[in-house]
KOLNULUM-888348 format. One record per residue (C-alpha): residue number from 1; residue in one letter; x, y, z. Coordinates in pm, 1 decimal, padded with zeros to 6 digits. Layout:
<r><resi>NUM</resi><resn>a</resn><c1>X</c1><c2>Y</c2><c3>Z</c3></r>
...
% end
This chain:
<r><resi>1</resi><resn>m</resn><c1>-03692.9</c1><c2>-05535.1</c2><c3>-02073.4</c3></r>
<r><resi>2</resi><resn>p</resn><c1>-03405.4</c1><c2>-05332.6</c2><c3>-02203.8</c3></r>
<r><resi>3</resi><resn>h</resn><c1>-03538.7</c1><c2>-05027.5</c2><c3>-02173.3</c3></r>
<r><resi>4</resi><resn>i</resn><c1>-03662.8</c1><c2>-04873.4</c2><c3>-01839.4</c3></r>
<r><resi>5</resi><resn>t</resn><c1>-03745.3</c1><c2>-04503.4</c2><c3>-01746.7</c3></r>
<r><resi>6</resi><resn>l</resn><c1>-03563.1</c1><c2>-04386.5</c2><c3>-01438.4</c3></r>
<r><resi>7</resi><resn>t</resn><c1>-03675.9</c1><c2>-04099.1</c2><c3>-01195.6</c3></r>
<r><resi>8</resi><resn>a</resn><c1>-03403.5</c1><c2>-03847.0</c2><c3>-01018.1</c3></r>
<r><resi>9</resi><resn>s</resn><c1>-03430.5</c1><c2>-03686.0</c2><c3>-00696.1</c3></r>
<r><resi>10</resi><resn>d</resn><c1>-03540.3</c1><c2>-03412.9</c2><c3>-00895.0</c3></r>
<r><resi>11</resi><resn>g</resn><c1>-03793.1</c1><c2>-03607.6</c2><c3>-01031.1</c3></r>
<r><resi>12</resi><resn>f</resn><c1>-03685.0</c1><c2>-03590.3</c2><c3>-01382.7</c3></r>
<r><resi>13</resi><resn>e</resn><c1>-03755.5</c1><c2>-03850.4</c2><c3>-01582.2</c3></r>
<r><resi>14</resi><resn>l</resn><c1>-03503.6</c1><c2>-03994.6</c2><c3>-01825.1</c3></r>
<r><resi>15</resi><resn>g</resn><c1>-03507.9</c1><c2>-04358.5</c2><c3>-02032.5</c3></r>
<r><resi>16</resi><resn>a</resn><c1>-03233.0</c1><c2>-04607.8</c2><c3>-01958.6</c3></r>
<r><resi>17</resi><resn>y</resn><c1>-03104.2</c1><c2>-04926.9</c2><c3>-02147.7</c3></r>
<r><resi>18</resi><resn>r</resn><c1>-03128.9</c1><c2>-05278.8</c2><c3>-01879.0</c3></r>
<r><resi>19</resi><resn>a</resn><c1>-02954.6</c1><c2>-05609.0</c2><c3>-01889.1</c3></r>
<r><resi>20</resi><resn>d</resn><c1>-03009.5</c1><c2>-05881.3</c2><c3>-01607.8</c3></r>
<r><resi>21</resi><resn>p</resn><c1>-02765.7</c1><c2>-06194.0</c2><c3>-01584.2</c3></r>
<r><resi>22</resi><resn>d</resn><c1>-02939.3</c1><c2>-06541.2</c2><c3>-01661.6</c3></r>
<r><resi>23</resi><resn>g</resn><c1>-02911.7</c1><c2>-06613.9</c2><c3>-01324.2</c3></r>
<r><resi>24</resi><resn>a</resn><c1>-02961.3</c1><c2>-06420.9</c2><c3>-00979.2</c3></r>
<r><resi>25</resi><resn>p</resn><c1>-02687.8</c1><c2>-06135.4</c2><c3>-00970.5</c3></r>
<r><resi>26</resi><resn>k</resn><c1>-02394.8</c1><c2>-06106.6</c2><c3>-00828.5</c3></r>
<r><resi>27</resi><resn>g</resn><c1>-02374.1</c1><c2>-05732.2</c2><c3>-00792.8</c3></r>
<r><resi>28</resi><resn>g</resn><c1>-02531.4</c1><c2>-05376.7</c2><c3>-01010.3</c3></r>
<r><resi>29</resi><resn>v</resn><c1>-02367.2</c1><c2>-05170.9</c2><c3>-01221.8</c3></r>
<r><resi>30</resi><resn>v</resn><c1>-02396.0</c1><c2>-04859.1</c2><c3>-01372.8</c3></r>
<r><resi>31</resi><resn>v</resn><c1>-02255.1</c1><c2>-04784.9</c2><c3>-01734.9</c3></r>
<r><resi>32</resi><resn>i</resn><c1>-02204.1</c1><c2>-04413.7</c2><c3>-01804.6</c3></r>
<r><resi>33</resi><resn>q</resn><c1>-02186.5</c1><c2>-04338.2</c2><c3>-02162.4</c3></r>
<r><resi>34</resi><resn>e</resn><c1>-01959.4</c1><c2>-04137.2</c2><c3>-02401.9</c3></r>
<r><resi>35</resi><resn>i</resn><c1>-02074.1</c1><c2>-03836.6</c2><c3>-02559.4</c3></r>
<r><resi>36</resi><resn>f</resn><c1>-02292.1</c1><c2>-04082.1</c2><c3>-02855.1</c3></r>
<r><resi>37</resi><resn>g</resn><c1>-02537.7</c1><c2>-04175.3</c2><c3>-02602.8</c3></r>
<r><resi>38</resi><resn>v</resn><c1>-02649.1</c1><c2>-04499.1</c2><c3>-02481.4</c3></r>
<r><resi>39</resi><resn>n</resn><c1>-02549.3</c1><c2>-04607.3</c2><c3>-02852.8</c3></r>
<r><resi>40</resi><resn>s</resn><c1>-02531.0</c1><c2>-04990.1</c2><c3>-02960.4</c3></r>
<r><resi>41</resi><resn>h</resn><c1>-02138.6</c1><c2>-05009.1</c2><c3>-02819.1</c3></r>
<r><resi>42</resi><resn>i</resn><c1>-02272.6</c1><c2>-04902.2</c2><c3>-02478.5</c3></r>
<r><resi>43</resi><resn>r</resn><c1>-02629.1</c1><c2>-05144.1</c2><c3>-02462.7</c3></r>
<r><resi>44</resi><resn>s</resn><c1>-02290.4</c1><c2>-05401.9</c2><c3>-02546.0</c3></r>
<r><resi>45</resi><resn>i</resn><c1>-02098.5</c1><c2>-05303.3</c2><c3>-02241.4</c3></r>
<r><resi>46</resi><resn>c</resn><c1>-02402.4</c1><c2>-05379.7</c2><c3>-02065.9</c3></r>
<r><resi>47</resi><resn>d</resn><c1>-02463.4</c1><c2>-05681.7</c2><c3>-02246.5</c3></r>
<r><resi>48</resi><resn>r</resn><c1>-02129.2</c1><c2>-05821.8</c2><c3>-02135.6</c3></r>
<r><resi>49</resi><resn>l</resn><c1>-02180.2</c1><c2>-05739.2</c2><c3>-01766.6</c3></r>
<r><resi>50</resi><resn>a</resn><c1>-02501.4</c1><c2>-05922.4</c2><c3>-01755.7</c3></r>
<r><resi>51</resi><resn>a</resn><c1>-02312.2</c1><c2>-06203.5</c2><c3>-01890.5</c3></r>
<r><resi>52</resi><resn>d</resn><c1>-02069.2</c1><c2>-06174.0</c2><c3>-01635.7</c3></r>
<r><resi>53</resi><resn>g</resn><c1>-02321.2</c1><c2>-06201.8</c2><c3>-01373.7</c3></r>
<r><resi>54</resi><resn>y</resn><c1>-02458.6</c1><c2>-05851.6</c2><c3>-01314.4</c3></r>
<r><resi>55</resi><resn>v</resn><c1>-02727.3</c1><c2>-05664.4</c2><c3>-01345.7</c3></r>
<r><resi>56</resi><resn>a</resn><c1>-02626.8</c1><c2>-05318.3</c2><c3>-01566.0</c3></r>
<r><resi>57</resi><resn>i</resn><c1>-02810.9</c1><c2>-04995.3</c2><c3>-01621.7</c3></r>
<r><resi>58</resi><resn>a</resn><c1>-02698.9</c1><c2>-04754.9</c2><c3>-01843.0</c3></r>
<r><resi>59</resi><resn>p</resn><c1>-02879.1</c1><c2>-04383.0</c2><c3>-01781.4</c3></r>
<r><resi>60</resi><resn>a</resn><c1>-02928.6</c1><c2>-04150.3</c2><c3>-02092.6</c3></r>
<r><resi>61</resi><resn>l</resn><c1>-02758.5</c1><c2>-03867.9</c2><c3>-01966.2</c3></r>
<r><resi>62</resi><resn>f</resn><c1>-02855.0</c1><c2>-03649.5</c2><c3>-02198.9</c3></r>
<r><resi>63</resi><resn>d</resn><c1>-03202.6</c1><c2>-03679.3</c2><c3>-02200.3</c3></r>
<r><resi>64</resi><resn>r</resn><c1>-03193.0</c1><c2>-03374.4</c2><c3>-01983.1</c3></r>
<r><resi>65</resi><resn>v</resn><c1>-03140.7</c1><c2>-03213.7</c2><c3>-02354.6</c3></r>
<r><resi>66</resi><resn>q</resn><c1>-03229.5</c1><c2>-03448.2</c2><c3>-02665.5</c3></r>
<r><resi>67</resi><resn>p</resn><c1>-03441.1</c1><c2>-03683.1</c2><c3>-02499.0</c3></r>
<r><resi>68</resi><resn>g</resn><c1>-03333.8</c1><c2>-04052.0</c2><c3>-02674.8</c3></r>
<r><resi>69</resi><resn>f</resn><c1>-03026.3</c1><c2>-03893.5</c2><c3>-02853.9</c3></r>
<r><resi>70</resi><resn>e</resn><c1>-02803.0</c1><c2>-04128.5</c2><c3>-02984.7</c3></r>
<r><resi>71</resi><resn>s</resn><c1>-02512.8</c1><c2>-04129.9</c2><c3>-03254.5</c3></r>
<r><resi>72</resi><resn>g</resn><c1>-02236.5</c1><c2>-04339.7</c2><c3>-03442.3</c3></r>
<r><resi>73</resi><resn>y</resn><c1>-01874.1</c1><c2>-04222.3</c2><c3>-03511.9</c3></r>
<r><resi>74</resi><resn>s</resn><c1>-01884.5</c1><c2>-04048.9</c2><c3>-03829.1</c3></r>
<r><resi>75</resi><resn>p</resn><c1>-01737.4</c1><c2>-03686.2</c2><c3>-03875.4</c3></r>
<r><resi>76</resi><resn>e</resn><c1>-02048.4</c1><c2>-03531.2</c2><c3>-03849.3</c3></r>
<r><resi>77</resi><resn>e</resn><c1>-02182.4</c1><c2>-03724.6</c2><c3>-03615.6</c3></r>
<r><resi>78</resi><resn>v</resn><c1>-01873.2</c1><c2>-03643.3</c2><c3>-03388.4</c3></r>
<r><resi>79</resi><resn>e</resn><c1>-01929.4</c1><c2>-03276.5</c2><c3>-03440.7</c3></r>
<r><resi>80</resi><resn>t</resn><c1>-02251.0</c1><c2>-03300.2</c2><c3>-03330.7</c3></r>
<r><resi>81</resi><resn>a</resn><c1>-02242.1</c1><c2>-03474.0</c2><c3>-03005.1</c3></r>
<r><resi>82</resi><resn>r</resn><c1>-01980.5</c1><c2>-03284.9</c2><c3>-02875.3</c3></r>
<r><resi>83</resi><resn>g</resn><c1>-02197.9</c1><c2>-03019.1</c2><c3>-02853.8</c3></r>
<r><resi>84</resi><resn>f</resn><c1>-02360.0</c1><c2>-03111.3</c2><c3>-02599.6</c3></r>
<r><resi>85</resi><resn>l</resn><c1>-02017.2</c1><c2>-03060.0</c2><c3>-02371.9</c3></r>
<r><resi>86</resi><resn>a</resn><c1>-02098.0</c1><c2>-02702.3</c2><c3>-02454.5</c3></r>
<r><resi>87</resi><resn>d</resn><c1>-02227.8</c1><c2>-02616.1</c2><c3>-02134.3</c3></r>
<r><resi>88</resi><resn>p</resn><c1>-02252.0</c1><c2>-02948.1</c2><c3>-01895.5</c3></r>
<r><resi>89</resi><resn>d</resn><c1>-02490.0</c1><c2>-02994.4</c2><c3>-01654.5</c3></r>
<r><resi>90</resi><resn>w</resn><c1>-02232.8</c1><c2>-03197.5</c2><c3>-01389.5</c3></r>
<r><resi>91</resi><resn>d</resn><c1>-02524.1</c1><c2>-03204.9</c2><c3>-01144.8</c3></r>
<r><resi>92</resi><resn>g</resn><c1>-02760.3</c1><c2>-03347.2</c2><c3>-01381.9</c3></r>
<r><resi>93</resi><resn>f</resn><c1>-02520.1</c1><c2>-03615.2</c2><c3>-01463.0</c3></r>
<r><resi>94</resi><resn>l</resn><c1>-02476.3</c1><c2>-03700.8</c2><c3>-01133.6</c3></r>
<r><resi>95</resi><resn>r</resn><c1>-02828.8</c1><c2>-03715.3</c2><c3>-01046.0</c3></r>
<r><resi>96</resi><resn>d</resn><c1>-02925.2</c1><c2>-03949.0</c2><c3>-01314.8</c3></r>
<r><resi>97</resi><resn>t</resn><c1>-02656.4</c1><c2>-04153.2</c2><c3>-01225.1</c3></r>
<r><resi>98</resi><resn>e</resn><c1>-02795.9</c1><c2>-04174.3</c2><c3>-00878.4</c3></r>
<r><resi>99</resi><resn>a</resn><c1>-03140.1</c1><c2>-04253.0</c2><c3>-00993.0</c3></r>
<r><resi>100</resi><resn>a</resn><c1>-02968.6</c1><c2>-04549.8</c2><c3>-01208.4</c3></r>
<r><resi>101</resi><resn>a</resn><c1>-02757.8</c1><c2>-04676.1</c2><c3>-00878.2</c3></r>
<r><resi>102</resi><resn>a</resn><c1>-03104.6</c1><c2>-04664.8</c2><c3>-00667.0</c3></r>
<r><resi>103</resi><resn>a</resn><c1>-03282.0</c1><c2>-04888.7</c2><c3>-00989.8</c3></r>
<r><resi>104</resi><resn>l</resn><c1>-03042.5</c1><c2>-05141.5</c2><c3>-00885.6</c3></r>
<r><resi>105</resi><resn>a</resn><c1>-03134.9</c1><c2>-05169.5</c2><c3>-00542.9</c3></r>
<r><resi>106</resi><resn>g</resn><c1>-03154.7</c1><c2>-05545.8</c2><c3>-00435.6</c3></r>
<r><resi>107</resi><resn>a</resn><c1>-02889.7</c1><c2>-05671.1</c2><c3>-00710.3</c3></r>
<r><resi>108</resi><resn>g</resn><c1>-02627.7</c1><c2>-05669.5</c2><c3>-00420.5</c3></r>
<r><resi>109</resi><resn>k</resn><c1>-02293.3</c1><c2>-05464.0</c2><c3>-00420.1</c3></r>
<r><resi>110</resi><resn>v</resn><c1>-02300.3</c1><c2>-05188.5</c2><c3>-00710.7</c3></r>
<r><resi>111</resi><resn>g</resn><c1>-02015.4</c1><c2>-05040.3</c2><c3>-00899.1</c3></r>
<r><resi>112</resi><resn>i</resn><c1>-01978.6</c1><c2>-04785.2</c2><c3>-01204.8</c3></r>
<r><resi>113</resi><resn>v</resn><c1>-01806.7</c1><c2>-04824.4</c2><c3>-01507.9</c3></r>
<r><resi>114</resi><resn>g</resn><c1>-01783.3</c1><c2>-04503.9</c2><c3>-01770.5</c3></r>
<r><resi>115</resi><resn>f</resn><c1>-01595.9</c1><c2>-04414.0</c2><c3>-02085.4</c3></r>
<r><resi>116</resi><resn>c</resn><c1>-01491.4</c1><c2>-04072.6</c2><c3>-02231.8</c3></r>
<r><resi>117</resi><resn>l</resn><c1>-01749.3</c1><c2>-03844.0</c2><c3>-02094.1</c3></r>
<r><resi>118</resi><resn>g</resn><c1>-01860.4</c1><c2>-04156.8</c2><c3>-01874.8</c3></r>
<r><resi>119</resi><resn>g</resn><c1>-01499.8</c1><c2>-04170.2</c2><c3>-01740.6</c3></r>
<r><resi>120</resi><resn>s</resn><c1>-01538.1</c1><c2>-03884.9</c2><c3>-01555.1</c3></r>
<r><resi>121</resi><resn>i</resn><c1>-01873.2</c1><c2>-03912.1</c2><c3>-01408.8</c3></r>
<r><resi>122</resi><resn>a</resn><c1>-01759.7</c1><c2>-04214.3</c2><c3>-01282.1</c3></r>
<r><resi>123</resi><resn>f</resn><c1>-01491.6</c1><c2>-04096.1</c2><c3>-01087.1</c3></r>
<r><resi>124</resi><resn>l</resn><c1>-01706.6</c1><c2>-03778.1</c2><c3>-01000.7</c3></r>
<r><resi>125</resi><resn>a</resn><c1>-01963.3</c1><c2>-04042.8</c2><c3>-00882.8</c3></r>
<r><resi>126</resi><resn>a</resn><c1>-01709.1</c1><c2>-04229.3</c2><c3>-00656.7</c3></r>
<r><resi>127</resi><resn>t</resn><c1>-01597.6</c1><c2>-03899.9</c2><c3>-00477.6</c3></r>
<r><resi>128</resi><resn>r</resn><c1>-01988.5</c1><c2>-03721.9</c2><c3>-00443.9</c3></r>
<r><resi>129</resi><resn>l</resn><c1>-02198.6</c1><c2>-03990.8</c2><c3>-00425.0</c3></r>
<r><resi>130</resi><resn>k</resn><c1>-02251.1</c1><c2>-04261.8</c2><c3>-00171.5</c3></r>
<r><resi>131</resi><resn>g</resn><c1>-02315.5</c1><c2>-04634.9</c2><c3>-00213.4</c3></r>
<r><resi>132</resi><resn>f</resn><c1>-02069.8</c1><c2>-04727.1</c2><c3>-00481.4</c3></r>
<r><resi>133</resi><resn>s</resn><c1>-01818.4</c1><c2>-05000.7</c2><c3>-00412.0</c3></r>
<r><resi>134</resi><resn>a</resn><c1>-01605.3</c1><c2>-04965.5</c2><c3>-00723.8</c3></r>
<r><resi>135</resi><resn>a</resn><c1>-01533.4</c1><c2>-04773.8</c2><c3>-00999.8</c3></r>
<r><resi>136</resi><resn>v</resn><c1>-01362.1</c1><c2>-04769.8</c2><c3>-01341.1</c3></r>
<r><resi>137</resi><resn>g</resn><c1>-01309.6</c1><c2>-04468.8</c2><c3>-01581.5</c3></r>
<r><resi>138</resi><resn>f</resn><c1>-01168.5</c1><c2>-04524.5</c2><c3>-01921.0</c3></r>
<r><resi>139</resi><resn>y</resn><c1>-01029.5</c1><c2>-04229.3</c2><c3>-02058.2</c3></r>
<r><resi>140</resi><resn>g</resn><c1>-01161.9</c1><c2>-03935.2</c2><c3>-01864.2</c3></r>
<r><resi>141</resi><resn>g</resn><c1>-01048.0</c1><c2>-03595.1</c2><c3>-01964.8</c3></r>
<r><resi>142</resi><resn>k</resn><c1>-01198.2</c1><c2>-03406.8</c2><c3>-01638.0</c3></r>
<r><resi>143</resi><resn>i</resn><c1>-01042.9</c1><c2>-03652.7</c2><c3>-01409.1</c3></r>
<r><resi>144</resi><resn>a</resn><c1>-00775.7</c1><c2>-03420.8</c2><c3>-01355.3</c3></r>
<r><resi>145</resi><resn>a</resn><c1>-00979.9</c1><c2>-03093.5</c2><c3>-01305.3</c3></r>
<r><resi>146</resi><resn>h</resn><c1>-01124.2</c1><c2>-03289.2</c2><c3>-00990.1</c3></r>
<r><resi>147</resi><resn>a</resn><c1>-00849.5</c1><c2>-03529.9</c2><c3>-00876.1</c3></r>
<r><resi>148</resi><resn>d</resn><c1>-00814.0</c1><c2>-03364.6</c2><c3>-00538.5</c3></r>
<r><resi>149</resi><resn>e</resn><c1>-01131.4</c1><c2>-03508.8</c2><c3>-00482.0</c3></r>
<r><resi>150</resi><resn>v</resn><c1>-01134.0</c1><c2>-03840.7</c2><c3>-00301.2</c3></r>
<r><resi>151</resi><resn>p</resn><c1>-01299.0</c1><c2>-04127.2</c2><c3>-00382.9</c3></r>
<r><resi>152</resi><resn>q</resn><c1>-01509.6</c1><c2>-04320.6</c2><c3>-00122.5</c3></r>
<r><resi>153</resi><resn>c</resn><c1>-01437.6</c1><c2>-04647.4</c2><c3>-00303.7</c3></r>
<r><resi>154</resi><resn>p</resn><c1>-01203.7</c1><c2>-04816.1</c2><c3>-00501.1</c3></r>
<r><resi>155</resi><resn>v</resn><c1>-01117.9</c1><c2>-04629.8</c2><c3>-00812.3</c3></r>
<r><resi>156</resi><resn>q</resn><c1>-00940.9</c1><c2>-04784.3</c2><c3>-01139.9</c3></r>
<r><resi>157</resi><resn>l</resn><c1>-00862.7</c1><c2>-04555.6</c2><c3>-01415.2</c3></r>
<r><resi>158</resi><resn>h</resn><c1>-00762.0</c1><c2>-04650.9</c2><c3>-01804.3</c3></r>
<r><resi>159</resi><resn>y</resn><c1>-00574.4</c1><c2>-04373.9</c2><c3>-02021.2</c3></r>
<r><resi>160</resi><resn>g</resn><c1>-00446.8</c1><c2>-04456.2</c2><c3>-02421.1</c3></r>
<r><resi>161</resi><resn>s</resn><c1>-00094.5</c1><c2>-04284.8</c2><c3>-02446.9</c3></r>
<r><resi>162</resi><resn>e</resn><c1>-00156.3</c1><c2>-04171.5</c2><c3>-02797.8</c3></r>
<r><resi>163</resi><resn>d</resn><c1>-00474.9</c1><c2>-03991.4</c2><c3>-02661.8</c3></r>
<r><resi>164</resi><resn>q</resn><c1>-00508.1</c1><c2>-03635.8</c2><c3>-02861.3</c3></r>
<r><resi>165</resi><resn>g</resn><c1>-00762.7</c1><c2>-03529.1</c2><c3>-02633.5</c3></r>
<r><resi>166</resi><resn>i</resn><c1>-00568.5</c1><c2>-03635.2</c2><c3>-02268.5</c3></r>
<r><resi>167</resi><resn>p</resn><c1>-00226.3</c1><c2>-03565.1</c2><c3>-02254.4</c3></r>
<r><resi>168</resi><resn>m</resn><c1>00026.0</c1><c2>-03721.3</c2><c3>-02056.4</c3></r>
<r><resi>169</resi><resn>s</resn><c1>00064.9</c1><c2>-03486.5</c2><c3>-01807.2</c3></r>
<r><resi>170</resi><resn>n</resn><c1>-00311.1</c1><c2>-03480.1</c2><c3>-01706.0</c3></r>
<r><resi>171</resi><resn>v</resn><c1>-00313.6</c1><c2>-03860.3</c2><c3>-01619.9</c3></r>
<r><resi>172</resi><resn>d</resn><c1>00016.1</c1><c2>-03787.9</c2><c3>-01422.0</c3></r>
<r><resi>173</resi><resn>t</resn><c1>-00161.3</c1><c2>-03542.8</c2><c3>-01235.4</c3></r>
<r><resi>174</resi><resn>v</resn><c1>-00438.4</c1><c2>-03799.4</c2><c3>-01158.0</c3></r>
<r><resi>175</resi><resn>k</resn><c1>-00124.1</c1><c2>-03982.6</c2><c3>-01046.9</c3></r>
<r><resi>176</resi><resn>e</resn><c1>00031.9</c1><c2>-03772.0</c2><c3>-00824.6</c3></r>
<r><resi>177</resi><resn>k</resn><c1>-00299.4</c1><c2>-03609.6</c2><c3>-00648.6</c3></r>
<r><resi>178</resi><resn>r</resn><c1>-00423.5</c1><c2>-03973.9</c2><c3>-00610.9</c3></r>
<r><resi>179</resi><resn>p</resn><c1>-00210.5</c1><c2>-04264.9</c2><c3>-00528.6</c3></r>
<r><resi>180</resi><resn>d</resn><c1>-00472.4</c1><c2>-04412.7</c2><c3>-00401.5</c3></r>
<r><resi>181</resi><resn>v</resn><c1>-00644.7</c1><c2>-04462.2</c2><c3>-00772.8</c3></r>
<r><resi>182</resi><resn>e</resn><c1>-00509.1</c1><c2>-04746.5</c2><c3>-00982.4</c3></r>
<r><resi>183</resi><resn>i</resn><c1>-00410.1</c1><c2>-04631.9</c2><c3>-01337.0</c3></r>
<r><resi>184</resi><resn>f</resn><c1>-00291.8</c1><c2>-04808.9</c2><c3>-01611.0</c3></r>
<r><resi>185</resi><resn>v</resn><c1>-00166.8</c1><c2>-04643.1</c2><c3>-01921.2</c3></r>
<r><resi>186</resi><resn>y</resn><c1>-00167.5</c1><c2>-04851.0</c2><c3>-02252.2</c3></r>
<r><resi>187</resi><resn>e</resn><c1>00106.3</c1><c2>-04754.9</c2><c3>-02521.2</c3></r>
<r><resi>188</resi><resn>g</resn><c1>-00027.0</c1><c2>-04684.3</c2><c3>-02852.4</c3></r>
<r><resi>189</resi><resn>a</resn><c1>-00358.2</c1><c2>-04680.2</c2><c3>-02780.3</c3></r>
<r><resi>190</resi><resn>g</resn><c1>-00567.5</c1><c2>-04364.1</c2><c3>-02846.8</c3></r>
<r><resi>191</resi><resn>h</resn><c1>-00876.2</c1><c2>-04217.6</c2><c3>-02742.3</c3></r>
<r><resi>192</resi><resn>g</resn><c1>-01214.7</c1><c2>-04473.4</c2><c3>-02732.3</c3></r>
<r><resi>193</resi><resn>f</resn><c1>-00959.0</c1><c2>-04735.5</c2><c3>-02770.6</c3></r>
<r><resi>194</resi><resn>n</resn><c1>-01240.1</c1><c2>-04997.0</c2><c3>-02599.2</c3></r>
<r><resi>195</resi><resn>c</resn><c1>-01463.1</c1><c2>-04937.2</c2><c3>-02832.5</c3></r>
<r><resi>196</resi><resn>d</resn><c1>-01494.5</c1><c2>-05190.5</c2><c3>-03193.5</c3></r>
<r><resi>197</resi><resn>e</resn><c1>-01714.6</c1><c2>-04941.3</c2><c3>-03360.2</c3></r>
<r><resi>198</resi><resn>r</resn><c1>-01454.1</c1><c2>-04634.6</c2><c3>-03369.3</c3></r>
<r><resi>199</resi><resn>g</resn><c1>-01140.8</c1><c2>-04606.9</c2><c3>-03625.1</c3></r>
<r><resi>200</resi><resn>s</resn><c1>-00911.2</c1><c2>-04584.2</c2><c3>-03297.1</c3></r>
<r><resi>201</resi><resn>f</resn><c1>-01039.2</c1><c2>-04968.7</c2><c3>-03112.5</c3></r>
<r><resi>202</resi><resn>h</resn><c1>-00702.4</c1><c2>-05074.9</c2><c3>-03011.7</c3></r>
<r><resi>203</resi><resn>p</resn><c1>-00761.5</c1><c2>-05447.6</c2><c3>-02956.6</c3></r>
<r><resi>204</resi><resn>e</resn><c1>-00496.3</c1><c2>-05589.2</c2><c3>-02719.4</c3></r>
<r><resi>205</resi><resn>a</resn><c1>-00566.9</c1><c2>-05209.5</c2><c3>-02512.2</c3></r>
<r><resi>206</resi><resn>a</resn><c1>-00919.5</c1><c2>-05340.9</c2><c3>-02509.8</c3></r>
<r><resi>207</resi><resn>k</resn><c1>-00918.2</c1><c2>-05682.6</c2><c3>-02390.6</c3></r>
<r><resi>208</resi><resn>l</resn><c1>-00628.3</c1><c2>-05575.8</c2><c3>-02141.0</c3></r>
<r><resi>209</resi><resn>a</resn><c1>-00828.8</c1><c2>-05313.0</c2><c3>-01976.7</c3></r>
<r><resi>210</resi><resn>w</resn><c1>-01141.6</c1><c2>-05523.3</c2><c3>-02025.5</c3></r>
<r><resi>211</resi><resn>g</resn><c1>-01012.6</c1><c2>-05798.0</c2><c3>-01821.4</c3></r>
<r><resi>212</resi><resn>r</resn><c1>-00854.6</c1><c2>-05628.4</c2><c3>-01545.1</c3></r>
<r><resi>213</resi><resn>t</resn><c1>-01235.1</c1><c2>-05387.9</c2><c3>-01542.2</c3></r>
<r><resi>214</resi><resn>q</resn><c1>-01366.9</c1><c2>-05711.9</c2><c3>-01483.0</c3></r>
<r><resi>215</resi><resn>a</resn><c1>-01113.5</c1><c2>-05850.3</c2><c3>-01195.7</c3></r>
<r><resi>216</resi><resn>f</resn><c1>-01144.7</c1><c2>-05522.1</c2><c3>-01053.2</c3></r>
<r><resi>217</resi><resn>l</resn><c1>-01558.0</c1><c2>-05557.9</c2><c3>-01015.0</c3></r>
<r><resi>218</resi><resn>a</resn><c1>-01530.7</c1><c2>-05906.1</c2><c3>-00923.5</c3></r>
<r><resi>219</resi><resn>a</resn><c1>-01283.8</c1><c2>-05828.7</c2><c3>-00654.2</c3></r>
<r><resi>220</resi><resn>h</resn><c1>-01510.5</c1><c2>-05529.4</c2><c3>-00508.7</c3></r>
<r><resi>221</resi><resn>i</resn><c1>-01886.5</c1><c2>-05635.7</c2><c3>-00588.8</c3></r>
<r><resi>222</resi><resn>d</resn><c1>-01918.7</c1><c2>-06024.3</c2><c3>-00627.4</c3></r>
% end
């Protein structure tokens, strides 16, 4: 049942993609999208986590604005997707994230992994929501602005040294304010380095970061 419907605490119904492992689950993972919706890349992340033994759910966080939105990575599509960040509803994002976590009840401990916009949401979920056992954020640009908030679970963050949208001063702020968080910077990698559908895909950084993500989830969720 890959496509499911979730109900948030305010009654809003949103779509989501779900991937299940072949056997009994080791735990659950909420996967949080980039600004491109629950597209083929995010679905592939869910499938990869299911292959590792987790139930993975990616909530469609833009359903409150444009139901079913998903996008590729052409310049025109990037420009359109950025429009969703003009007035982001962070509380709505967190309600929908919480709904995805609730849908994982029974799978075991629950973690969260997010990319870009989702990286920032993964961090906020760790600080503001209860019930997560681990949080992993890839190139979340808004984390520095919220770095005074204290995570309630272990957090791991990944950044590219050549990210045009997240200066290293931003990462240094997070390092300074959050010595309790595991932070990795990948030399030569830019924004979106984990996505093999983007021009910024960096195979070496992506392999290393995903291996660290797998180990982190295994340590805190399995």
